[in-house]
LOSEKE-452901 format. One record per residue (C-alpha): residue number from 1; x, y, z; residue in three letters. Coordinates in Angstrom, 3 decimals. Last residue first. Layout:
<nodes>
+-----+----------+----------+----------+------+
! seq !        u !        v !        w ! type !
+-----+----------+----------+----------+------+
! NUM !        X !        Y !        Z !  ALA !
...
+-----+----------+----------+----------+------+
</nodes>
This chain:
<nodes>
+-----+----------+----------+----------+------+
! seq !        u !        v !        w ! type !
+-----+----------+----------+----------+------+
! 411 !  -17.291 !   20.598 !  -10.879 !  UNK !
! 410 !  -17.754 !   18.836 !   -7.521 !  UNK !
! 409 !  -20.646 !   16.307 !   -7.524 !  UNK !
! 408 !  -18.289 !   13.417 !   -6.684 !  UNK !
! 407 !  -16.777 !   15.465 !   -3.838 !  UNK !
! 406 !  -20.219 !   16.225 !   -2.394 !  UNK !
! 405 !  -20.958 !   12.503 !   -2.231 !  UNK !
! 404 !  -17.457 !   11.639 !   -0.882 !  UNK !
! 403 !  -17.578 !   14.238 !    1.929 !  UNK !
! 402 !  -14.108 !   15.747 !    2.182 !  UNK !
! 401 !  -12.434 !   15.371 !    5.605 !  UNK !
! 400 !   -9.367 !   13.514 !    4.292 !  UNK !
! 399 !   -8.621 !   16.247 !    1.746 !  UNK !
! 398 !   -8.710 !   18.895 !    4.460 !  UNK !
! 397 !   -6.475 !   16.720 !    6.660 !  UNK !
! 396 !   -3.941 !   16.481 !    3.818 !  UNK !
! 395 !   -4.032 !   20.242 !    3.112 !  UNK !
! 394 !   -3.536 !   21.017 !    6.847 !  UNK !
! 393 !   -0.836 !   18.400 !    7.517 !  UNK !
! 392 !    1.370 !   19.343 !    4.560 !  UNK !
! 391 !    2.990 !   22.429 !    6.075 !  UNK !
! 390 !    4.306 !   20.634 !    9.134 !  UNK !
! 389 !    5.071 !   17.313 !    7.417 !  UNK !
! 388 !    6.887 !   18.809 !    4.428 !  UNK !
! 387 !    8.790 !   21.265 !    6.616 !  UNK !
! 386 !    9.882 !   18.439 !    8.920 !  UNK !
! 385 !   11.038 !   16.287 !    5.985 !  UNK !
! 384 !   13.195 !   19.108 !    4.615 !  UNK !
! 383 !   14.675 !   19.976 !    7.999 !  UNK !
! 382 !   15.532 !   16.312 !    8.600 !  UNK !
! 381 !   17.235 !   15.969 !    5.222 !  UNK !
! 380 !   19.425 !   19.008 !    5.904 !  UNK !
! 379 !   20.107 !   17.890 !    9.490 !  UNK !
! 378 !   21.047 !   14.396 !    8.262 !  UNK !
! 377 !   23.543 !   15.895 !    5.815 !  UNK !
! 376 !   25.113 !   18.028 !    8.548 !  UNK !
! 375 !   25.176 !   15.037 !   10.919 !  UNK !
! 374 !   27.169 !   13.046 !    8.356 !  UNK !
! 373 !   30.061 !   15.461 !    8.521 !  UNK !
! 372 !   30.460 !   17.923 !    5.615 !  UNK !
! 371 !   33.935 !   19.449 !    5.684 !  UNK !
! 370 !   35.286 !   22.407 !    3.731 !  UNK !
! 369 !   38.854 !   23.759 !    3.789 !  UNK !
! 368 !   39.246 !   27.234 !    2.385 !  UNK !
! 367 !   41.591 !   27.664 !   -0.608 !  UNK !
! 366 !   39.254 !   30.318 !   -2.078 !  UNK !
! 365 !   38.781 !   28.733 !   -5.512 !  UNK !
! 364 !   38.968 !   25.047 !   -4.575 !  UNK !
! 363 !   37.322 !   25.292 !   -1.147 !  UNK !
! 362 !   34.731 !   27.742 !   -2.474 !  UNK !
! 361 !   33.852 !   25.220 !   -5.199 !  UNK !
! 360 !   33.617 !   22.403 !   -2.639 !  UNK !
! 359 !   31.264 !   24.442 !   -0.438 !  UNK !
! 358 !   29.167 !   25.363 !   -3.498 !  UNK !
! 357 !   28.916 !   21.701 !   -4.526 !  UNK !
! 356 !   27.977 !   20.585 !   -1.019 !  UNK !
! 355 !   25.228 !   23.215 !   -0.944 !  UNK !
! 354 !   24.022 !   22.305 !   -4.469 !  UNK !
! 353 !   23.750 !   18.614 !   -3.582 !  UNK !
! 352 !   21.942 !   19.339 !   -0.308 !  UNK !
! 351 !   19.614 !   21.848 !   -1.977 !  UNK !
! 350 !   18.670 !   19.230 !   -4.596 !  UNK !
! 349 !   18.076 !   16.645 !   -1.859 !  UNK !
! 348 !   16.073 !   19.131 !    0.215 !  UNK !
! 347 !   13.862 !   20.040 !   -2.752 !  UNK !
! 346 !   13.206 !   16.342 !   -3.356 !  UNK !
! 345 !   12.560 !   15.914 !    0.363 !  UNK !
! 344 !    9.967 !   18.718 !    0.347 !  UNK !
! 343 !    8.045 !   17.184 !   -2.542 !  UNK !
! 342 !    8.304 !   13.776 !   -0.895 !  UNK !
! 341 !    6.915 !   15.197 !    2.348 !  UNK !
! 340 !    3.984 !   16.932 !    0.621 !  UNK !
! 339 !    3.136 !   13.869 !   -1.474 !  UNK !
! 338 !    3.297 !   11.706 !    1.653 !  UNK !
! 337 !    0.883 !   14.059 !    3.429 !  UNK !
! 336 !   -1.467 !   13.839 !    0.446 !  UNK !
! 335 !   -1.524 !   10.033 !    0.423 !  UNK !
! 334 !   -1.461 !    9.706 !    4.224 !  UNK !
! 333 !   -4.606 !   11.842 !    4.568 !  UNK !
! 332 !   -6.392 !    9.823 !    1.872 !  UNK !
! 331 !   -5.519 !    6.587 !    3.674 !  UNK !
! 330 !   -6.654 !    7.973 !    7.029 !  UNK !
! 329 !   -9.991 !    9.104 !    5.596 !  UNK !
! 328 !  -10.557 !    5.571 !    4.358 !  UNK !
! 327 !  -10.590 !    4.441 !    0.715 !  UNK !
! 326 !  -13.572 !    2.195 !    0.006 !  UNK !
! 325 !  -14.512 !    2.706 !   -3.648 !  UNK !
! 324 !  -16.646 !    5.733 !   -2.773 !  UNK !
! 323 !  -13.645 !    7.192 !   -0.963 !  UNK !
! 322 !  -11.497 !    6.813 !   -4.065 !  UNK !
! 321 !  -14.223 !    8.409 !   -6.236 !  UNK !
! 320 !  -14.595 !   11.359 !   -3.846 !  UNK !
! 319 !  -10.825 !   11.901 !   -3.795 !  UNK !
! 318 !  -10.704 !   11.806 !   -7.614 !  UNK !
! 317 !  -13.600 !   14.272 !   -7.754 !  UNK !
! 316 !  -11.709 !   16.660 !   -5.440 !  UNK !
! 315 !   -8.485 !   16.325 !   -7.407 !  UNK !
! 314 !   -8.105 !   19.947 !   -8.528 !  UNK !
! 313 !   -9.169 !   21.340 !   -5.144 !  UNK !
! 312 !   -6.811 !   18.992 !   -3.245 !  UNK !
! 311 !   -3.990 !   19.872 !   -5.648 !  UNK !
! 310 !   -4.585 !   23.584 !   -5.093 !  UNK !
! 309 !   -4.369 !   23.005 !   -1.334 !  UNK !
! 308 !   -1.166 !   21.030 !   -1.945 !  UNK !
! 307 !    0.250 !   23.926 !   -3.963 !  UNK !
! 306 !   -0.512 !   26.360 !   -1.185 !  UNK !
! 305 !    0.952 !   24.163 !    1.548 !  UNK !
! 304 !    4.123 !   23.562 !   -0.487 !  UNK !
! 303 !    4.549 !   27.268 !   -1.141 !  UNK !
! 302 !    4.039 !   28.037 !    2.543 !  UNK !
! 301 !    6.765 !   25.510 !    3.357 !  UNK !
! 300 !    9.140 !   26.995 !    0.794 !  UNK !
! 299 !    8.618 !   30.498 !    2.127 !  UNK !
! 298 !    9.152 !   29.257 !    5.684 !  UNK !
! 297 !   12.183 !   27.223 !    4.581 !  UNK !
! 296 !   13.701 !   30.266 !    2.894 !  UNK !
! 295 !   13.032 !   32.539 !    5.871 !  UNK !
! 294 !   14.442 !   30.008 !    8.337 !  UNK !
! 293 !   17.494 !   29.294 !    6.164 !  UNK !
! 292 !   18.317 !   32.983 !    5.772 !  UNK !
! 291 !   17.931 !   33.652 !    9.502 !  UNK !
! 290 !   19.784 !   30.490 !   10.584 !  UNK !
! 289 !   22.683 !   31.246 !    8.241 !  UNK !
! 288 !   22.912 !   34.866 !    9.359 !  UNK !
! 287 !   23.017 !   33.749 !   13.001 !  UNK !
! 286 !   25.615 !   31.083 !   12.201 !  UNK !
! 285 !   27.815 !   33.589 !   10.371 !  UNK !
! 284 !   27.623 !   35.970 !   13.322 !  UNK !
! 283 !   28.619 !   33.131 !   15.692 !  UNK !
! 282 !   31.679 !   32.546 !   13.494 !  UNK !
! 281 !   33.389 !   35.702 !   14.802 !  UNK !
! 280 !   32.480 !   35.138 !   18.443 !  UNK !
! 279 !   33.628 !   31.522 !   18.166 !  UNK !
! 278 !   37.003 !   32.670 !   16.796 !  UNK !
! 277 !   37.530 !   35.067 !   19.688 !  UNK !
! 276 !   36.561 !   32.354 !   22.180 !  UNK !
! 275 !   38.977 !   29.905 !   20.548 !  UNK !
! 274 !   41.759 !   32.463 !   20.749 !  UNK !
! 273 !   41.103 !   32.928 !   24.472 !  UNK !
! 272 !   41.023 !   29.135 !   24.885 !  UNK !
! 271 !   44.577 !   29.036 !   23.522 !  UNK !
! 270 !   45.619 !   31.074 !   26.523 !  UNK !
! 269 !   46.185 !   34.674 !   27.547 !  UNK !
! 268 !   47.284 !   36.258 !   30.824 !  UNK !
! 267 !   47.501 !   40.008 !   30.228 !  UNK !
! 266 !   49.213 !   42.642 !   32.341 !  UNK !
! 265 !   48.144 !   45.675 !   34.387 !  UNK !
! 264 !   45.566 !   43.604 !   36.265 !  UNK !
! 263 !   42.670 !   45.583 !   37.758 !  UNK !
! 262 !   42.960 !   47.492 !   41.056 !  UNK !
! 261 !   40.742 !   46.772 !   44.076 !  UNK !
! 260 !   43.018 !   44.067 !   45.552 !  UNK !
! 259 !   46.075 !   46.332 !   45.579 !  UNK !
! 258 !   48.645 !   46.014 !   42.764 !  UNK !
! 257 !   52.316 !   46.070 !   43.752 !  UNK !
! 256 !   53.586 !   44.996 !   40.315 !  UNK !
! 255 !   55.437 !   41.976 !   41.727 !  UNK !
! 254 !   52.455 !   41.083 !   43.901 !  UNK !
! 253 !   50.067 !   41.308 !   40.941 !  UNK !
! 252 !   52.460 !   39.203 !   38.877 !  UNK !
! 251 !   52.586 !   36.429 !   41.496 !  UNK !
! 250 !   48.791 !   36.272 !   41.975 !  UNK !
! 249 !   48.249 !   36.164 !   38.207 !  UNK !
! 248 !   50.836 !   33.420 !   37.696 !  UNK !
! 247 !   49.424 !   31.276 !   40.524 !  UNK !
! 246 !   45.855 !   31.673 !   39.237 !  UNK !
! 245 !   46.962 !   30.865 !   35.681 !  UNK !
! 244 !   48.692 !   27.672 !   36.876 !  UNK !
! 243 !   45.519 !   26.590 !   38.666 !  UNK !
! 242 !   43.404 !   27.318 !   35.581 !  UNK !
! 241 !   45.771 !   25.252 !   33.410 !  UNK !
! 240 !   45.177 !   22.195 !   35.592 !  UNK !
! 239 !   48.407 !   20.729 !   37.052 !  UNK !
! 238 !   49.579 !   17.175 !   36.301 !  UNK !
! 237 !   51.492 !   18.109 !   33.130 !  UNK !
! 236 !   53.200 !   21.059 !   34.796 !  UNK !
! 235 !   52.210 !   24.274 !   33.081 !  UNK !
! 234 !   54.121 !   25.494 !   30.008 !  UNK !
! 233 !   54.522 !   29.267 !   30.076 !  UNK !
! 232 !   55.295 !   31.644 !   27.236 !  UNK !
! 231 !   56.479 !   34.978 !   28.604 !  UNK !
! 230 !   56.114 !   37.818 !   26.128 !  UNK !
! 229 !   58.703 !   40.473 !   26.863 !  UNK !
! 228 !   57.996 !   44.097 !   26.091 !  UNK !
! 227 !   59.399 !   45.094 !   22.683 !  UNK !
! 226 !   55.879 !   45.043 !   21.221 !  UNK !
! 225 !   54.996 !   48.150 !   23.214 !  UNK !
! 224 !   58.059 !   49.972 !   21.882 !  UNK !
! 223 !   57.222 !   48.944 !   18.335 !  UNK !
! 222 !   53.652 !   50.181 !   18.856 !  UNK !
! 221 !   54.935 !   53.716 !   19.395 !  UNK !
! 220 !   58.686 !   53.896 !   19.009 !  UNK !
! 219 !   61.177 !   51.130 !   18.456 !  UNK !
! 218 !   62.874 !   49.054 !   21.124 !  UNK !
! 217 !   66.634 !   48.572 !   20.706 !  UNK !
! 216 !   68.024 !   45.642 !   18.746 !  UNK !
! 215 !   71.580 !   44.255 !   18.930 !  UNK !
! 214 !   72.177 !   43.518 !   22.614 !  UNK !
! 213 !   68.595 !   42.703 !   23.553 !  UNK !
! 212 !   68.293 !   40.367 !   20.565 !  UNK !
! 211 !   71.630 !   38.744 !   21.357 !  UNK !
! 210 !   70.438 !   38.037 !   24.902 !  UNK !
! 209 !   67.174 !   36.680 !   23.485 !  UNK !
! 208 !   69.073 !   34.143 !   21.393 !  UNK !
! 207 !   67.871 !   34.249 !   17.749 !  UNK !
! 206 !   64.737 !   32.940 !   16.030 !  UNK !
! 205 !   63.860 !   33.924 !   12.448 !  UNK !
! 204 !   60.312 !   33.617 !   11.172 !  UNK !
! 203 !   58.318 !   33.353 !    7.946 !  UNK !
! 202 !   57.297 !   29.809 !    8.897 !  UNK !
! 201 !   54.298 !   30.796 !   11.021 !  UNK !
! 200 !   52.581 !   32.184 !    7.927 !  UNK !
! 199 !   49.600 !   34.448 !    8.559 !  UNK !
! 198 !   46.105 !   33.490 !    7.403 !  UNK !
! 197 !   44.710 !   32.782 !   10.862 !  UNK !
! 196 !   47.843 !   30.750 !   11.658 !  UNK !
! 195 !   49.767 !   29.425 !    8.694 !  UNK !
! 194 !   51.857 !   26.276 !    8.350 !  UNK !
! 193 !   54.032 !   24.796 !   11.095 !  UNK !
! 192 !   57.012 !   23.809 !    8.939 !  UNK !
! 191 !   59.943 !   22.130 !   10.641 !  UNK !
! 190 !   62.545 !   24.685 !   11.654 !  UNK !
! 189 !   65.932 !   25.078 !    9.959 !  UNK !
! 188 !   69.074 !   25.312 !   12.062 !  UNK !
! 187 !   72.474 !   26.968 !   12.498 !  UNK !
! 186 !   72.031 !   30.005 !   10.226 !  UNK !
! 185 !   74.740 !   32.582 !   10.949 !  UNK !
! 184 !   73.569 !   36.103 !   11.807 !  UNK !
! 183 !   74.925 !   39.467 !   10.585 !  UNK !
! 182 !   73.410 !   42.747 !   11.824 !  UNK !
! 181 !   72.636 !   45.601 !    9.378 !  UNK !
! 180 !   68.872 !   45.347 !    9.824 !  UNK !
! 179 !   69.069 !   41.565 !    9.495 !  UNK !
! 178 !   71.945 !   40.407 !    7.294 !  UNK !
! 177 !   71.804 !   36.641 !    6.930 !  UNK !
! 176 !   74.874 !   34.414 !    6.907 !  UNK !
! 175 !   74.878 !   30.907 !    5.460 !  UNK !
! 174 !   76.078 !   28.046 !    7.660 !  UNK !
! 173 !   73.099 !   25.840 !    6.829 !  UNK !
! 172 !   70.985 !   27.336 !    4.041 !  UNK !
! 171 !   71.649 !   24.481 !    1.561 !  UNK !
! 170 !   71.151 !   25.707 !   -1.991 !  UNK !
! 169 !   68.549 !   25.913 !   -4.761 !  UNK !
! 168 !   65.592 !   27.791 !   -3.233 !  UNK !
! 167 !   67.718 !   29.533 !   -0.587 !  UNK !
! 166 !   66.063 !   32.909 !    0.051 !  UNK !
! 165 !   62.436 !   32.097 !   -0.755 !  UNK !
! 164 !   62.049 !   28.454 !    0.258 !  UNK !
! 163 !   64.468 !   28.765 !    3.187 !  UNK !
! 162 !   62.727 !   31.808 !    4.657 !  UNK !
! 161 !   59.329 !   30.107 !    4.300 !  UNK !
! 160 !   60.705 !   27.007 !    6.042 !  UNK !
! 159 !   61.522 !   28.884 !    9.222 !  UNK !
! 158 !   64.967 !   30.024 !   10.351 !  UNK !
! 157 !   67.213 !   29.345 !   13.363 !  UNK !
! 156 !   69.730 !   32.037 !   14.147 !  UNK !
! 155 !   73.266 !   32.662 !   15.329 !  UNK !
! 154 !   74.995 !   35.869 !   16.447 !  UNK !
! 153 !   76.197 !   34.415 !   19.763 !  UNK !
! 152 !   75.283 !   36.252 !   22.961 !  UNK !
! 151 !   77.751 !   34.203 !   25.000 !  UNK !
! 150 !   75.189 !   33.011 !   27.554 !  UNK !
! 149 !   72.352 !   32.778 !   25.045 !  UNK !
! 148 !   74.382 !   30.791 !   22.507 !  UNK !
! 147 !   75.732 !   28.614 !   25.337 !  UNK !
! 146 !   72.169 !   27.885 !   26.466 !  UNK !
! 145 !   71.447 !   26.618 !   22.944 !  UNK !
! 144 !   69.606 !   27.850 !   19.815 !  UNK !
! 143 !   67.992 !   24.986 !   17.894 !  UNK !
! 142 !   69.978 !   22.544 !   15.789 !  UNK !
! 141 !   70.713 !   21.477 !   12.211 !  UNK !
! 140 !   67.864 !   20.401 !    9.946 !  UNK !
! 139 !   64.165 !   19.829 !   10.646 !  UNK !
! 138 !   64.069 !   21.358 !   14.109 !  UNK !
! 137 !   60.696 !   21.159 !   15.864 !  UNK !
! 136 !   59.070 !   24.166 !   17.521 !  UNK !
! 135 !   56.176 !   23.520 !   19.917 !  UNK !
! 134 !   56.372 !   26.935 !   21.601 !  UNK !
! 133 !   57.066 !   25.533 !   25.084 !  UNK !
! 132 !   59.378 !   22.771 !   23.885 !  UNK !
! 131 !   61.575 !   24.668 !   21.391 !  UNK !
! 130 !   61.057 !   27.892 !   23.310 !  UNK !
! 129 !   63.116 !   26.318 !   26.124 !  UNK !
! 128 !   66.311 !   27.174 !   24.216 !  UNK !
! 127 !   65.769 !   30.885 !   24.975 !  UNK !
! 126 !   64.125 !   33.692 !   22.996 !  UNK !
! 125 !   64.546 !   36.511 !   20.493 !  UNK !
! 124 !   62.059 !   36.413 !   17.648 !  UNK !
! 123 !   62.213 !   38.182 !   14.269 !  UNK !
! 122 !   58.938 !   37.885 !   12.322 !  UNK !
! 121 !   59.710 !   38.670 !    8.668 !  UNK !
! 120 !   57.470 !   41.135 !    6.851 !  UNK !
! 119 !   59.264 !   40.651 !    3.526 !  UNK !
! 118 !   61.445 !   37.966 !    1.961 !  UNK !
! 117 !   64.085 !   38.523 !   -0.695 !  UNK !
! 116 !   66.178 !   36.842 !   -3.356 !  UNK !
! 115 !   68.867 !   38.763 !   -5.248 !  UNK !
! 114 !   71.802 !   37.126 !   -3.511 !  UNK !
! 113 !   70.164 !   37.165 !   -0.053 !  UNK !
! 112 !   67.642 !   39.811 !    0.984 !  UNK !
! 111 !   65.699 !   40.525 !    4.175 !  UNK !
! 110 !   62.798 !   42.980 !    4.252 !  UNK !
! 109 !   60.390 !   44.697 !    6.654 !  UNK !
! 108 !   61.633 !   43.102 !    9.862 !  UNK !
! 107 !   58.914 !   42.821 !   12.517 !  UNK !
! 106 !   59.958 !   42.713 !   16.143 !  UNK !
! 105 !   59.931 !   40.163 !   18.923 !  UNK !
! 104 !   61.041 !   39.491 !   22.478 !  UNK !
! 103 !   60.449 !   36.116 !   24.129 !  UNK !
! 102 !   60.720 !   34.588 !   27.571 !  UNK !
! 101 !   60.250 !   30.792 !   27.429 !  UNK !
! 100 !   58.982 !   29.125 !   30.580 !  UNK !
!  99 !   58.987 !   25.537 !   31.842 !  UNK !
!  98 !   57.148 !   23.227 !   34.247 !  UNK !
!  97 !   54.963 !   25.701 !   36.100 !  UNK !
!  96 !   52.527 !   24.760 !   38.876 !  UNK !
!  95 !   55.170 !   25.010 !   41.619 !  UNK !
!  94 !   56.129 !   28.573 !   40.607 !  UNK !
!  93 !   59.888 !   29.045 !   40.109 !  UNK !
!  92 !   59.580 !   29.638 !   36.343 !  UNK !
!  91 !   57.209 !   32.550 !   37.054 !  UNK !
!  90 !   59.963 !   34.326 !   39.011 !  UNK !
!  89 !   62.491 !   33.802 !   36.200 !  UNK !
!  88 !   60.016 !   35.141 !   33.630 !  UNK !
!  87 !   59.336 !   38.216 !   35.754 !  UNK !
!  86 !   63.080 !   38.803 !   36.169 !  UNK !
!  85 !   63.421 !   38.720 !   32.364 !  UNK !
!  84 !   61.156 !   41.759 !   32.158 !  UNK !
!  83 !   57.503 !   42.578 !   31.533 !  UNK !
!  82 !   57.022 !   46.231 !   30.716 !  UNK !
!  81 !   55.014 !   48.320 !   33.162 !  UNK !
!  80 !   51.575 !   49.473 !   31.970 !  UNK !
!  79 !   51.205 !   53.084 !   30.878 !  UNK !
!  78 !   51.333 !   52.176 !   27.180 !  UNK !
!  77 !   48.385 !   49.798 !   27.691 !  UNK !
!  76 !   46.163 !   52.614 !   28.983 !  UNK !
!  75 !   46.966 !   54.827 !   26.012 !  UNK !
!  74 !   46.593 !   51.834 !   23.691 !  UNK !
!  73 !   42.983 !   51.252 !   24.756 !  UNK !
!  72 !   42.308 !   48.163 !   22.643 !  UNK !
!  71 !   39.034 !   48.162 !   20.704 !  UNK !
!  70 !   36.928 !   45.029 !   20.543 !  UNK !
!  69 !   37.463 !   41.307 !   20.684 !  UNK !
!  68 !   40.103 !   39.687 !   22.846 !  UNK !
!  67 !   43.736 !   39.251 !   23.684 !  UNK !
!  66 !   45.020 !   41.076 !   26.715 !  UNK !
!  65 !   48.128 !   43.258 !   26.539 !  UNK !
!  64 !   51.500 !   43.411 !   28.303 !  UNK !
!  63 !   51.980 !   39.684 !   27.995 !  UNK !
!  62 !   51.850 !   36.367 !   29.863 !  UNK !
!  61 !   51.025 !   33.674 !   27.284 !  UNK !
!  60 !   49.926 !   30.297 !   28.674 !  UNK !
!  59 !   50.556 !   27.183 !   26.566 !  UNK !
!  58 !   48.042 !   24.364 !   26.989 !  UNK !
!  57 !   49.688 !   22.351 !   24.171 !  UNK !
!  56 !   51.808 !   24.541 !   21.941 !  UNK !
!  55 !   51.062 !   27.141 !   19.291 !  UNK !
!  54 !   50.325 !   24.316 !   16.829 !  UNK !
!  53 !   47.122 !   23.598 !   18.776 !  UNK !
!  52 !   45.733 !   26.936 !   17.606 !  UNK !
!  51 !   46.503 !   26.020 !   13.985 !  UNK !
!  50 !   44.814 !   22.620 !   14.237 !  UNK !
!  49 !   41.806 !   24.179 !   15.939 !  UNK !
!  48 !   41.669 !   26.791 !   13.177 !  UNK !
!  47 !   41.703 !   24.094 !   10.479 !  UNK !
!  46 !   39.030 !   21.954 !   12.151 !  UNK !
!  45 !   36.781 !   24.954 !   12.744 !  UNK !
!  44 !   37.354 !   26.202 !    9.183 !  UNK !
!  43 !   36.134 !   22.888 !    7.785 !  UNK !
!  42 !   33.098 !   22.964 !   10.055 !  UNK !
!  41 !   32.436 !   26.574 !    9.051 !  UNK !
!  40 !   32.656 !   25.727 !    5.352 !  UNK !
!  39 !   30.326 !   22.737 !    5.658 !  UNK !
!  38 !   27.911 !   24.720 !    7.858 !  UNK !
!  37 !   27.772 !   27.553 !    5.321 !  UNK !
!  36 !   27.174 !   25.317 !    2.281 !  UNK !
!  35 !   24.740 !   22.945 !    4.024 !  UNK !
!  34 !   22.599 !   25.673 !    5.573 !  UNK !
!  33 !   22.444 !   27.802 !    2.441 !  UNK !
!  32 !   21.598 !   24.828 !    0.187 !  UNK !
!  31 !   18.913 !   23.708 !    2.636 !  UNK !
!  30 !   17.214 !   27.105 !    2.555 !  UNK !
!  29 !   17.623 !   27.695 !   -1.189 !  UNK !
!  28 !   16.272 !   24.246 !   -2.115 !  UNK !
!  27 !   13.366 !   24.490 !    0.329 !  UNK !
!  26 !   12.379 !   27.861 !   -1.156 !  UNK !
!  25 !   12.589 !   26.435 !   -4.674 !  UNK !
!  24 !   10.413 !   23.409 !   -3.818 !  UNK !
!  23 !    7.209 !   24.929 !   -5.184 !  UNK !
!  22 !    8.969 !   26.173 !   -8.304 !  UNK !
!  21 !   10.144 !   22.626 !   -9.014 !  UNK !
!  20 !    6.709 !   21.088 !   -8.431 !  UNK !
!  19 !    5.023 !   23.621 !  -10.708 !  UNK !
!  18 !    7.586 !   22.989 !  -13.420 !  UNK !
!  17 !    7.205 !   19.214 !  -13.281 !  UNK !
!  16 !    3.405 !   18.978 !  -12.997 !  UNK !
!  15 !    2.617 !   15.534 !  -14.480 !  UNK !
!  14 !    5.854 !   14.021 !  -13.273 !  UNK !
!  13 !    5.233 !   15.318 !   -9.740 !  UNK !
!  12 !    1.748 !   13.761 !   -9.690 !  UNK !
!  11 !    3.159 !   10.445 !  -10.944 !  UNK !
!  10 !    5.696 !   10.540 !   -8.125 !  UNK !
!   9 !    2.911 !   10.908 !   -5.570 !  UNK !
!   8 !    0.860 !    8.071 !   -7.059 !  UNK !
!   7 !    3.918 !    5.814 !   -7.086 !  UNK !
!   6 !    4.648 !    6.650 !   -3.434 !  UNK !
!   5 !    1.037 !    5.846 !   -2.485 !  UNK !
!   4 !    1.287 !    2.491 !   -4.274 !  UNK !
!   3 !    4.535 !    1.758 !   -2.465 !  UNK !
!   2 !    2.824 !    2.384 !    0.877 !  UNK !
!   1 !    0.000 !    0.000 !    0.000 !  UNK !
+-----+----------+----------+----------+------+
</nodes>
């Protein structure tokens, strides 16, 4: 019996192809929007999580500024005390802390080597512990050592982007780079970490922090703010990150002489902070997606209800004849409800295919990763079926309630 109802529904669609397509257009647009946006966001979520994890597992960043959304009050930040090496040494003695890596940084506009060049290079001054705390792996050569820091050696470790652009056909080991008039010998090449939020993590040069402080003075304005030490902290493996943060915050407040009623004059940032920022950004996309999908599905559902009401009016004599031959009200209701659901599912299937296609096209053209987990597909199908049931109940119940005698007399 069910197969017979399906055949009748499909025959109705075949008879009114254009009308059926136009009816499902709202469903197609709604499901297509949901699938395309969710697929792209899911792909971006996986990529961003991978990039955040590349910063180091549970790493805590003690800095002069706080990460977050919104405007930064640079006047207030400029009045904060700079973090110093003594702060890093004090944090390293905390019971919850396993290792720290103090770090100074500056941006270098251009570095050249035999006609090749790289721009916007991230120059980092740090200690050997940055290898563990910052999750840096050495591909060739070695990382900076304690002896390099102690003797202020002019050595550096470079990222893969530097190698690809300055030494495309030769071994970089032992070569000398001129960075703002200072000469550094390459002793190691870092394993590639990829990009983070669109910015390459491999366009970097790492030198001993003592050499950095010797050779490079703080700039003015933002450069002076950036010169303040960033202290990367690796908590002990058996200590919760929150406990380590509490110990760091209490220590820094004591060192800065802050009373209980004064806010922090430093920032304690974590990977979770970056995740919160990213969630706030993608939340807007989700809201837009839900709004567009809801409007499209509502329009599509109303279209399905209207067309089913027209179908009931057009097939009134048919309904009367079927009832006269013994069809029950329930059977008639199921026939029209099934037609409504199938119509909605067809629109959902087309929208699903188009949404996945758009997500794949954006991935190819825009180099954005797209992912469509099974739950996304099930949500698209579920939405389609729900719309068909919700908006098909009234026309189906109206058809089921028709009086067979009056239906047979209908002109």
